[in-house]
C-alpha positions as CSV (number, residue, x, y, z in Angstrom):
1,M,147.1,74.5,-190.5
2,S,146.6,71.9,-193.1
3,I,148.2,71.9,-196.5
4,L,144.7,72.2,-198.1
5,R,144.1,75.4,-196.2
6,V,147.5,76.8,-197.3
7,L,146.7,76.0,-200.9
8,L,143.2,77.6,-200.6
9,A,144.8,80.7,-199.0
10,I,147.2,81.0,-201.9
11,F,144.7,80.4,-204.7
12,F,141.4,81.8,-203.2
13,P,142.0,83.5,-199.9
14,P,138.4,84.2,-198.8
15,L,137.5,80.5,-199.1
16,A,140.4,79.5,-196.8
17,V,139.0,81.6,-193.9
18,I,135.3,80.8,-194.4
19,D,134.9,79.1,-191.0
20,Q,136.8,81.8,-189.1
21,G,133.8,84.2,-189.1
22,C,132.1,86.7,-191.3
23,G,134.4,89.5,-190.3
24,S,137.5,87.6,-191.4
25,V,136.0,86.6,-194.7
26,V,135.0,90.2,-195.5
27,I,138.4,91.6,-194.5
28,V,140.3,89.0,-196.6
29,F,137.9,89.5,-199.5
30,L,138.4,93.2,-199.5
31,L,142.2,92.8,-199.3
32,T,142.1,90.3,-202.1
33,L,140.1,92.8,-204.3
34,A,142.8,95.5,-203.5
35,G,145.5,93.1,-204.5
36,W,146.1,89.4,-204.5
37,V,149.2,89.5,-202.2
38,P,147.6,91.4,-199.3
39,G,144.7,88.9,-199.4
40,V,147.0,85.9,-199.3
41,I,149.0,87.4,-196.4
42,A,145.9,88.2,-194.4
43,A,144.5,84.7,-194.9
44,L,147.7,83.1,-193.8
45,V,147.9,85.3,-190.7
46,I,144.3,84.5,-189.8
47,L,144.8,80.8,-190.3
48,N,148.1,80.8,-188.3
49,R,146.9,82.7,-185.3
50,A,146.4,80.7,-182.1
51,R,142.9,79.6,-181.2
């Protein structure tokens, strides 16, 4: 996980997970709409999971 991805996850979570698939982007986008913190947490979890 690069520092750029972490910064994107903090400031605009859906953009940070754009290459993880459509489902991840939609989930993070909806969580960001519900509240900024859940979106950031979801983005960081998705970026941190093992590939």
